[in-house]
N, C-alpha and C positions, 0 to 999 in steps of 0.2 A: 387525332383528335379524339375518343372515344368522348362517345358517347354519354356514360356515363359521370368523367373521368365534369364534363364538362356541363351536368345536373347537375355534382355536387357544388360547381364554382359556384351554380348561377343561385343557391339556395344557400349556399354563402355571401349572397353577397348582398340576400336579402336579406339576410339578418345582421350582416352590418347594419343599413342604412334603418332598423325598426332601434328601438328600445327595453329597454333591456325586460318588462312585462312579457312583448310578446316572442322575445328567443327565450324567456321557460318557456312557455310554453308550446309551444313549435318543438321544446326539444321535451314535452312532456310530453304531447300528442306520441315524438316519434317512442318512443318509448309505451306507451298503454295498446302496439294493433296489438305486438304476442300475445298477453294474458286475457285481450281483450278475448277476440275468439279464441283463448284457452280454457275462457271460462261460458264463457256460449258449446262449446264442444263439451265440455262439461256436463251439462244444464241439459241441453238437449238430450244427452246419454242419458242421462237419473231420468224425468221429466217427462222430453217426450216428445216431439217435431206434430205433434195432436195433426186438425187435418191438413198443412199446409204442404206439410214430406213429406205428403204424398205424392201433389207438386213439381217433385225437387228431385226426387229419386224413381227409377223405377222399385216401387217395394218389393225386394228383399230379392234382387234377380243378383244384383251384387253385392262383389262384401266392401269396395267403395263406394255404392251405393249410396243418398241421404246424404246426410248433413253433418254429423260427427263424425264421415273421414273427410267430410271439405271444411271445415272448419278447424281440423290441426291444420290441416295442409295448408292453409293460407295465414295460420299462428308460426307455421316453420318458414311459410317464405318472410314474414315481419320482424323473422329473429331477431338477425342480421347488425341493425343494430346495439342491442342484449347484445353477441356475441363482441360486436366491436366496445362495446362499455368495460365487459372481462377480460377481457387484450389489454384497454391503455388503464384498468388497473391494476395488470400481473407485469408488462411489467418498467410503471413509474414505480411498482414496491420495494421493487429488485433491485 
């Protein structure tokens, strides 16, 4: 059995035992990560990272260095719940 399958069953088992408010909060948090990181990337790109950005990147040595690419990658990695939601709606509508 895969580790992902075990993890998903553990999450579902936890949510089955909880109340409706806990389930709603878990679903909201599940979907909140990707847009949050995208907004952080946008704000960091527009406003700038400030003095702490120099500590987190190699100031101009690489186009992939810095906080904006990191936030964009984090947003992409956390987009799976949105993709599942979109796929579920498309398959249910057809």
